[in-house]
C-alpha positions in Angstrom: 200.6 15.7 -73.7 203.8 16.5 -75.7 203.6 18.5 -79.0 205.8 15.9 -80.5 203.0 12.9 -79.8 200.4 15.2 -81.3 202.7 15.8 -84.3 203.5 12.3 -84.9 199.8 11.3 -84.8 198.9 14.2 -87.3 201.9 12.9 -89.6 200.5 9.4 -89.5 197.2 10.7 -90.6 198.2 12.7 -93.4 200.4 10.3 -94.4 197.1 8.4 -95.4 195.5 8.2 -98.7 191.8 6.7 -98.5 190.9 6.5 -101.8 191.8 2.5 -102.2 189.2 -0.1 -101.7 191.2 -3.3 -101.8 193.3 -2.5 -98.9 194.4 -5.0 -95.9 193.2 -4.0 -92.3 195.3 -3.9 -89.0 192.5 -5.1 -87.3 189.0 -6.2 -88.8 185.8 -7.1 -87.1 185.4 -10.2 -89.0 188.5 -11.3 -87.4 187.9 -11.0 -83.8 189.9 -13.7 -82.3 188.9 -15.7 -79.3 187.0 -14.0 -76.4 189.6 -15.1 -73.8 193.2 -14.2 -75.0 195.9 -16.8 -75.7 198.4 -14.9 -73.8 198.7 -12.5 -70.8 196.1 -10.6 -69.2 194.3 -7.5 -69.4 195.9 -4.3 -67.5 192.6 -4.2 -65.7 193.2 -7.8 -64.4 197.1 -6.5 -63.7 195.5 -3.9 -61.5 192.5 -5.9 -59.7 193.0 -9.7 -60.2 194.0 -11.4 -57.2 196.2 -14.3 -57.3 193.7 -16.8 -56.4 191.7 -15.5 -59.6 189.1 -13.3 -57.7 189.0 -9.4 -57.9 189.0 -6.8 -55.3 187.8 -3.6 -57.2 187.4 -0.5 -55.3 183.7 0.6 -54.8 181.6 2.9 -55.3 182.7 4.2 -58.7 184.2 7.3 -57.3 186.7 5.1 -55.0 187.8 3.3 -58.2 188.4 6.7 -59.8 190.3 7.8 -57.0 192.4 4.4 -56.7 193.3 5.0 -60.5 194.2 8.6 -59.8 196.9 7.6 -57.5 198.4 5.2 -59.5 199.1 7.8 -62.1 201.0 11.1 -62.6 200.1 13.9 -64.9 201.8 16.6 -63.3 199.5 19.6 -62.3 196.5 17.6 -64.0 194.1 14.9 -63.3 195.2 11.6 -64.7 191.8 9.9 -64.9 189.6 11.8 -67.7 186.0 11.4 -67.6 182.9 12.4 -69.4 179.1 11.6 -68.7 176.9 10.2 -71.5 173.3 10.1 -70.3 171.7 9.2 -73.7 174.3 7.3 -75.8 174.5 4.4 -78.2 176.2 1.4 -75.8 174.4 -1.8 -75.0 173.5 -0.2 -71.7 171.7 2.8 -73.3 168.2 2.1 -72.0 169.2 0.7 -68.6 168.3 4.2 -66.9 165.1 4.8 -68.8 163.4 7.1 -68.1 166.0 9.0 -65.8 168.7 9.4 -68.3 170.1 12.5 -66.7 169.9 11.1 -63.4 171.9 8.1 -63.9 174.1 8.9 -66.8 176.7 6.5 -68.1 180.3 7.6 -67.2 183.4 6.9 -69.4 186.8 7.3 -67.7 190.5 7.2 -69.6 193.9 7.8 -68.3 196.5 10.1 -69.3 200.0 10.4 -67.6 203.0 8.2 -66.4 202.6 5.3 -64.0 203.6 6.0 -60.4 206.2 3.2 -59.4 208.2 2.9 -56.4 212.1 2.4 -57.1 212.7 -1.0 -58.0 209.0 -1.7 -59.3 208.2 -2.8 -62.6 204.9 -0.8 -62.7 202.5 -0.9 -65.7 202.1 1.8 -68.5 198.6 2.9 -68.3 198.1 5.8 -70.6 195.5 5.1 -73.4 195.5 1.6 -72.2 192.4 1.4 -70.1 189.1 2.7 -70.6 186.4 2.0 -68.2 182.5 2.8 -68.6 180.1 2.3 -65.6 176.3 2.4 -65.8 175.0 3.1 -61.9 171.3 1.9 -62.5 172.7 -2.2 -63.4 176.0 -1.3 -61.4 178.0 -2.5 -64.4 181.5 -1.9 -65.7 182.4 -2.5 -69.3 186.1 -2.3 -69.5 188.5 -2.2 -72.6 192.4 -2.6 -71.6 195.4 -3.5 -73.4 197.1 -6.8 -73.0 200.8 -6.6 -73.9 201.4 -10.4 -74.2 198.8 -11.0 -76.8 199.2 -7.6 -78.5 195.4 -6.5 -78.4 192.9 -4.7 -76.3 190.7 -7.0 -74.4 186.9 -6.8 -73.7 185.5 -7.4 -70.6 182.3 -6.9 -68.4 181.8 -6.5 -64.5 178.6 -7.5 -62.8 177.4 -7.5 -59.5 179.5 -4.6 -58.8 178.2 -3.3 -55.4 179.2 -3.1 -51.9 177.5 -6.4 -50.7 178.5 -8.3 -53.6 181.6 -10.1 -54.9 182.1 -8.6 -58.3 182.1 -11.1 -61.1 184.3 -10.2 -64.2 184.0 -12.2 -67.4 185.4 -11.9 -70.9 182.8 -9.7 -73.1 181.5 -11.4 -76.5 184.3 -10.4 -78.6 182.3 -10.9 -81.9 179.4 -8.6 -80.6 181.7 -6.1 -79.2 183.8 -5.8 -82.6 180.2 -5.1 -84.5 180.8 -1.4 -83.0 184.3 -1.4 -81.9 185.6 -2.1 -85.6 189.0 -1.2 -84.6 189.0 -3.9 -81.8 189.6 -1.0 -79.1 188.1 2.2 -77.8 185.9 4.3 -79.8 184.5 7.8 -79.1 182.5 10.2 -81.2 183.9 13.0 -83.3 183.9 16.6 -82.2 181.9 18.5 -80.7 181.2 15.5 -78.7 177.2 16.4 -78.6 176.1 13.5 -76.5 178.5 14.0 -73.8 178.6 16.5 -71.0 180.8 18.8 -72.9 177.5 19.9 -74.8 176.0 22.7 -72.7 172.4 21.4 -73.4 173.3 17.9 -72.0 175.1 19.6 -69.1 172.3 21.8 -68.2 170.0 18.8 -67.8 172.6 16.9 -65.9 172.8 19.9 -63.5 169.1 19.7 -62.7 168.9 16.0 -62.5 172.6 14.4 -61.5 173.0 14.4 -57.6 176.8 14.5 -57.6 176.7 17.9 -59.9 174.8 19.6 -57.3 173.6 21.9 -60.1 177.0 23.4 -61.0 177.6 23.4 -64.6 181.2 23.9 -63.8 181.7 20.7 -62.7 180.2 19.0 -65.8 181.4 21.0 -68.6 185.1 19.9 -69.1 187.4 19.4 -71.8 188.0 15.8 -70.9 185.6 14.7 -74.0 188.4 15.8 -76.4 191.3 14.4 -74.7 189.5 11.1 -74.6 188.7 11.4 -78.0 192.6 12.2 -78.6 193.6 9.0 -76.1 191.2 6.7 -77.9 192.9 7.7 -81.2 196.3 7.1 -79.8 195.3 3.5 -78.3 194.2 3.1 -82.1 197.8 3.1 -83.4 198.8 0.1 -81.0 197.1 -2.2 -83.9 199.4 -0.6 -86.7 202.8 -0.6 -84.5 202.2 -4.4 -83.6 201.6 -5.2 -87.2 204.8 -3.3 -88.5 206.8 -5.0 -85.6 205.5 -8.4 -86.5 205.0 -8.5 -90.0 206.7 -5.7 -91.6 209.7 -6.0 -89.4 209.9 -9.8 -89.7 213.4 -10.6 -88.8 215.2 -10.4 -85.4 217.9 -8.1 -87.2 215.1 -5.5 -88.1 213.7 -5.5 -84.7 217.0 -5.0 -83.2 217.5 -2.0 -85.3 214.1 -0.8 -84.8 214.6 -1.1 -80.9 217.8 0.7 -81.3 216.2 3.8 -82.8 213.4 3.6 -80.1 216.1 3.6 -77.3 217.6 6.7 -78.9 214.3 8.5 -79.4 213.6 8.1 -75.7 217.0 8.5 -74.2 217.3 11.7 -76.2 213.9 13.0 -74.4 212.0 12.4 -77.8 214.4 14.8 -79.7 214.8 11.9 -82.2 217.0 9.3 -83.5 219.6 8.5 -86.2 217.8 8.2 -89.3 220.6 8.6 -91.5 222.5 5.7 -90.0 223.6 3.1 -92.5 222.4 -0.2 -90.4 219.1 1.6 -89.5 218.2 2.1 -93.1 219.5 -1.1 -94.5 218.2 -3.2 -91.5 214.8 -1.5 -90.7 213.6 0.7 -93.5 214.7 -1.4 -96.2 213.2 -4.6 -94.9 210.1 -2.8 -93.9 209.6 -1.7 -97.2 210.2 -5.2 -99.0 207.9 -6.7 -96.6 205.1 -3.9 -97.1 205.1 -4.8 -100.7 204.6 -8.5 -99.9 202.3 -8.3 -97.1 200.1 -5.1 -98.0 200.6 -4.6 -101.6 197.2 -2.7 -101.9 198.0 -0.7 -98.7 197.5 -1.3 -95.1 194.1 0.2 -93.5 193.6 1.3 -90.0 190.1 1.1 -88.7 188.7 4.3 -87.2 188.1 4.8 -83.7 185.7 7.7 -84.1 181.9 7.3 -84.3 179.7 9.8 -86.0 178.8 12.7 -83.6 175.3 12.6 -82.3 173.3 15.3 -80.7 170.3 13.6 -78.6 168.4 16.7 -78.7 168.3 16.9 -82.8 166.7 14.4 -85.3 169.5 13.2 -87.6 170.0 10.2 -89.9 170.0 7.1 -87.7 172.2 5.2 -90.2 175.0 7.9 -89.8 175.2 7.5 -86.0 174.6 3.7 -86.0 177.8 2.4 -84.4 177.2 -0.9 -86.2 177.5 1.0 -89.6 180.3 0.3 -91.9 183.1 2.9 -90.9 185.8 4.1 -93.3 189.3 3.6 -92.5 191.2 6.3 -90.1 194.0 6.0 -92.6 195.5 3.7 -95.4 199.1 3.9 -95.8 200.5 2.6 -99.2 204.0 2.6 -98.7 206.6 2.7 -95.8 208.1 6.1 -96.5 210.5 7.8 -93.8 207.5 9.5 -92.0 205.5 6.4 -91.6 208.5 4.2 -90.3 209.5 6.7 -88.2 206.2 7.5 -86.5 205.5 3.5 -86.0 208.8 3.6 -84.0 207.2 6.5 -81.9 204.2 4.5 -81.2 206.3 1.4 -79.8 208.3 4.0 -78.1 205.4 4.7 -76.1 205.5 1.1 -74.7 208.1 2.3 -72.1 207.4 4.7 -69.3 209.7 7.6 -68.2 210.9 5.6 -65.1 212.0 2.6 -67.4 214.1 5.2 -69.5 215.6 7.1 -66.4 216.6 3.9 -64.9 218.4 3.0 -68.3 219.8 6.7 -68.4 221.3 6.2 -64.9 222.7 2.8 -65.6 224.3 3.8 -68.8 226.0 7.1 -66.9 227.3 4.1 -64.5 228.7 1.9 -67.1 229.8 4.9 -69.5 232.6 6.4 -67.4 235.2 5.0 -69.6 233.6 5.3 -72.7 235.2 7.6 -75.6 234.8 11.1 -75.1 234.2 13.7 -78.2 234.7 17.2 -78.0 233.3 20.3 -79.9 234.3 23.7 -79.8 233.6 27.1 -81.1 234.1 30.8 -80.6 231.6 33.0 -78.9 231.0 36.8 -79.0 229.4 38.7 -75.9 226.3 41.2 -76.5 226.2 43.7 -73.9 223.1 43.7 -71.6 221.9 45.6 -68.4 224.0 44.4 -65.4 224.3 41.8 -64.3 223.3 39.9 -67.4 225.7 38.8 -70.3 224.4 37.2 -73.5 226.8 34.9 -75.9 226.3 34.0 -79.2 228.6 31.0 -80.2 229.1 29.7 -83.5 229.7 30.7 -87.2 227.4 31.2 -90.2 228.0 27.8 -91.0 225.1 25.6 -90.5 227.5 22.6 -90.0 228.9 24.2 -87.0 228.4 24.1 -83.3 226.0 27.1 -82.4 224.6 28.1 -79.2 222.8 31.2 -77.4 223.8 31.2 -73.8 222.9 34.0 -71.1 224.7 34.2 -67.9 224.1 36.0 -64.7 226.8 37.6 -62.5 227.1 38.6 -58.8 229.9 40.7 -57.7 231.2 40.1 -61.2 231.2 36.2 -61.0 228.8 33.8 -62.8 226.3 32.3 -60.7 224.0 30.9 -63.2 224.3 29.8 -66.9 221.1 29.5 -69.2 220.8 28.0 -72.8 218.3 29.2 -75.2 219.5 26.7 -78.0 222.2 24.6 -78.6 222.7 23.1 -82.0 224.8 20.2 -82.4 226.2 19.6 -85.9 225.0 16.6 -87.6 222.4 15.9 -84.7 219.7 18.4 -83.3 219.1 21.3 -81.6 218.4 21.3 -78.3 215.8 23.7 -77.1 216.5 25.2 -73.2 218.6 22.1 -71.8 219.1 22.9 -68.1 222.4 23.7 -67.1 223.9 23.0 -63.4 225.1 25.7 -61.4 228.4 26.4 -62.8 231.8 26.2 -61.0 235.1 28.1 -61.7 238.0 26.4 -63.5 240.9 28.3 -64.4 240.1 31.1 -67.0 236.6 30.1 -67.2 233.8 28.0 -66.0 232.4 24.3 -66.4 228.6 23.2 -65.7 227.1 19.7 -66.5 223.7 19.4 -68.6 220.8 17.6 -68.3 217.4 17.5 -70.5 214.8 20.2 -70.3 212.5 17.9 -68.0 215.5 17.7 -65.4 214.9 13.7 -65.1 217.0 12.7 -67.9 220.4 13.5 -68.8 221.2 15.5 -72.0 221.6 12.9 -75.0 221.7 13.4 -78.6 219.7 11.4 -81.1 223.0 9.1 -81.5 222.5 8.3 -77.8 225.8 10.2 -76.7 225.6 12.3 -73.2 226.3 15.9 -73.3 228.8 15.3 -70.1 229.7 19.0 -69.9 229.7 22.5 -71.1 233.0 24.7 -70.8 233.5 28.3 -71.4 236.9 29.7 -71.1 238.3 33.5 -71.5 241.0 35.9 -70.6 240.6 38.5 -68.3 237.3 39.9 -67.2 234.4 38.3 -69.2 232.6 41.5 -69.7 235.7 42.9 -72.0 237.0 39.4 -73.0 238.1 39.6 -76.8 237.2 36.0 -77.4 235.4 33.4 -75.3 235.6 29.8 -76.2 232.6 27.1 -75.9 233.4 23.4 -75.7 231.0 20.8 -75.2 232.2 17.2 -74.0 230.2 14.2 -75.1 230.5 10.7 -73.8 229.4 7.8 -76.1 227.7 5.9 -73.4 225.1 4.5 -76.0 227.9 1.8 -77.1 227.2 0.1 -74.0 223.6 -0.4 -75.2 224.6 -1.1 -78.4 226.5 -4.1 -77.1 223.4 -5.2 -75.1 221.5 -5.1 -78.4 224.2 -7.3 -80.3 224.0 -10.0 -77.3 220.3 -10.0 -77.3 220.3 -10.6 -81.1 222.4 -13.7 -80.7 220.2 -14.8 -77.4 217.1 -14.6 -79.8 218.9 -16.7 -82.6 219.9 -19.3 -79.8 216.4 -19.5 -78.5 217.4 -17.8 -75.3 215.2 -15.0 -75.6 211.9 -14.3 -77.3 212.3 -10.3 -77.4 212.8 -10.0 -81.0 210.6 -12.7 -82.1 207.8 -12.7 -84.0 205.5 -12.1 -81.0 204.0 -9.0 -80.0 206.0 -6.0 -78.9 206.3 -6.5 -75.2 207.6 -4.2 -72.6 208.2 -6.4 -69.8 210.3 -8.9 -71.9 212.3 -6.5 -73.7 212.9 -4.6 -70.6 213.9 -7.8 -68.7 216.6 -8.6 -71.1 218.0 -5.2 -71.3 218.4 -4.7 -67.6 220.0 -8.4 -67.4 222.5 -7.2 -70.4 223.4 -4.2 -68.2 223.7 -6.1 -64.8 220.8 -4.3 -63.4 218.4 -6.0 -60.7 215.3 -6.9 -62.1 212.2 -4.8 -61.2 209.9 -6.0 -58.8 206.4 -7.3 -60.3 203.0 -8.0 -58.7 202.3 -11.9 -58.6 200.3 -13.1 -61.3 196.8 -14.3 -60.9 196.0 -18.0 -61.6 195.1 -18.5 -65.3 191.2 -18.9 -65.8 190.0 -21.6 -67.7 188.7 -20.2 -71.3 185.2 -20.3 -71.7 184.1 -22.8 -74.5 181.2 -21.7 -76.6 178.4 -24.1 -76.6 176.7 -25.2 -79.8 173.4 -23.4 -80.6 170.4 -25.9 -80.3 168.9 -26.4 -83.8 165.3 -25.3 -82.9 164.7 -23.7 -86.1 164.1 -25.6 -89.2 164.8 -25.1 -93.0 166.0 -21.8 -94.1 165.4 -20.0 -90.8 168.2 -22.1 -89.3 170.6 -19.6 -91.3 169.9 -17.3 -88.5 172.0 -19.3 -86.4 175.3 -18.9 -88.2 174.7 -15.3 -89.2 173.0 -14.0 -86.0 173.6 -16.6 -83.4 176.9 -14.8 -82.1 175.3 -11.8 -81.0 171.6 -12.8 -80.6 171.8 -16.3 -78.7 171.8 -14.7 -75.2 169.3 -13.2 -72.9 168.9 -9.5 -73.1 167.2 -6.4 -74.7 170.7 -5.2 -76.5 171.1 -7.0 -78.8 167.5 -9.1 -78.3 168.1 -12.3 -77.5 165.6 -14.1 -80.2 167.6 -17.0 -80.7 168.1 -17.7 -76.9 167.1 -21.5 -76.1 163.5 -22.5 -75.7 160.6 -20.8 -77.5 163.2 -19.7 -80.4 160.5 -19.8 -83.1 158.0 -17.5 -81.1 160.7 -14.8 -80.1 162.2 -15.0 -83.9 158.4 -14.5 -85.2 157.7 -11.4 -82.8 161.2 -10.3 -84.0 160.4 -10.9 -87.6 159.6 -7.4 -88.9 162.7 -5.7 -87.5 164.5 -8.6 -88.6 163.2 -8.5 -92.3 163.8 -4.8 -92.3 167.4 -5.1 -91.2 168.1 -7.8 -93.7 166.3 -5.8 -96.6 168.6 -2.8 -95.8 171.4 -4.9 -97.7 169.1 -4.5 -101.1 170.7 -1.5 -103.2 168.4 1.1 -103.4 166.5 0.9 -100.2 166.4 3.7 -98.1 168.2 2.8 -94.9 167.3 4.0 -91.4 169.5 1.7 -89.4 172.7 -0.4 -90.4 171.7 -3.5 -92.2 172.2 -7.0 -90.3 174.6 -9.0 -89.8 176.7 -5.8 -88.9 178.6 -5.2 -92.2 181.9 -4.9 -90.2 181.4 -8.5 -89.1 181.2 -10.0 -92.6 184.7 -11.1 -93.8 186.4 -8.9 -96.7 186.4 -11.9 -98.8 183.8 -14.3 -99.7 180.6 -13.4 -98.4 181.6 -10.0 -97.6 180.0 -6.8 -97.4 180.0 -6.5 -101.1 179.0 -10.3 -101.7 176.6 -10.9 -99.1 173.8 -9.3 -100.8 174.1 -11.7 -103.8 174.9 -14.6 -102.1 172.5 -17.6 -101.9 172.3 -17.7 -98.2 171.2 -14.1 -98.1 168.5 -14.7 -100.2 167.1 -17.7 -98.8 167.3 -16.1 -95.4 165.4 -12.8 -96.5 162.8 -15.2 -98.0 162.4 -17.4 -95.0 161.9 -14.3 -92.8 159.3 -13.0 -95.4 157.1 -16.2 -95.6 157.3 -16.1 -91.8 155.8 -12.7 -91.8 153.3 -13.2 -94.5 151.8 -16.0 -92.5 151.3 -13.7 -89.6 150.6 -10.3 -91.6 149.4 -10.8 -94.9 148.6 -7.1 -95.3 152.3 -6.7 -95.1 152.3 -3.5 -93.1 155.8 -4.5 -91.8 157.1 -3.5 -95.1 156.1 0.1 -95.2 155.6 1.1 -91.3 158.7 3.3 -89.9 161.1 1.1 -88.2 161.0 2.8 -84.9 156.9 2.1 -85.1 157.4 -1.9 -85.7 157.1 -3.9 -82.5 160.2 -3.9 -80.2 162.3 -7.0 -80.4 162.5 -8.0 -76.8 163.7 -11.5 -77.3 164.9 -13.7 -74.3 163.6 -11.2 -71.6 
């Protein structure tokens, strides 16, 4: 993971001011959207859904990990990152009881570039696919990104067994977002005490978890921190999409943003032309105007991090409850240069390295007749033990071309040239660019340059390509009184500028929707760019037949009077059978189940009253109540709240007039097992 990515993340964090209370949110649990996406499908569906709509998911879970590993390139590191959580806070938390450490829940996330055959479209997977597996129930819980809808999808896989056809269903989004308040992956804060990163947890796993074979080394990894960071990076996708769709509301603004994004990626993430007049006018100025219009009180980014929880230490249950309302990760009050640039870096992550390498090669092929620019300066040699010569180039003027070079000689002839730095006036300082083996020219040598990763050509923030480097001198280099450094640059990015202009016209004429108010979609944008550059379109996997969205059935009104208020406020989560959350509103014998659950229902409702000591998050979940109307601040004072609380209290007094349910510790109240 590059330093620039981490630095950009930190820059966005430190740009925040979390003191406001009336901000707008990039995502909010009270706006979950439909369970089934309006467009596109999840990354998981891209990988494992067949054309007929069925799924082919590798089994067992180790085979799924191996399949994902071979789809991603993370250099010398593993691409699939995982942790084990034996006693967590998910809806599956009680499934392995009492053998928690024998059957821990596993969580995996992906880091690295997609492996793509030449000509294939591929799919960006890094921090866009998260999978949890519970071995007792053989259930997979999937959170994966959908580019077309610009959101994470929540899915559940059941019957994940060798002798079964797996069933994949969209999850109850309202239920999911009660905890996943950022509408994406969540993970505990450091030190990640409930995971296998905790030595105490790992020690218990080493005794009971069969695959570990008693080895702590296999269990204690740094992956918890990496999954935490990948979850945070995933969290910024909603902010990037909000800026693309609402902050950058015109095609002209989006074209300027896309130009900067391509400069950033083609330069090897060195940067882009921030001072360019049309960038500041078309992107930055419009973003600031729309910011004041859409988010006058600030834009809040929901948090991906839960309070850490140590399963061996007694702590406040409320602070650890994922249903508890969490403060925002950050609140941005203005679109300054740092924030505006950081958002573009988030959007730049939608393209894979292979995408950028293809564009880079095509620009070289099309740009041979583009204008060439030359920069030159003088150098002085510094003596070093043979066969090495150091060249220090440039004057003390910071606006001049400057370089520090090192040349290796054999038999007095240069055979290798290295660059520590190249400082281009008005652009960037390049660190250790790769220089091709030099070739001799009259009175000097010439060599091509490549980016330090070896896979891209060396480009500036402007998009210009450093075509070649020349050194010239008279006589023997060791004795030369003057050495001249010349850089030749070619404006190949001008070809891409023309394509962006054509793309802007196509959007205005409704021949393309790449710059429309739809989410930022890699496939659509890349297809238009490649078409404009006369490149063959990449091969894409055949799409599955769209599944019919599930239509929610109205809940039967089996409760009467004020108890019926449980349906609109609790029915979204508690109308299905199950233990977590308990299905006390499932059809049939509803009143009997509500009566059995009434002590816990009343305590969770009562928790909304000010001054009451809370041991669990109030119900309904604070995050799911709308920020306006009967939101978290208005709900305790509303007529519906008072009526519902009184109705449950009346029900309890009919059963237990001594009111022990008022004072008994919450965990000692009867377990609510409705629907099972």
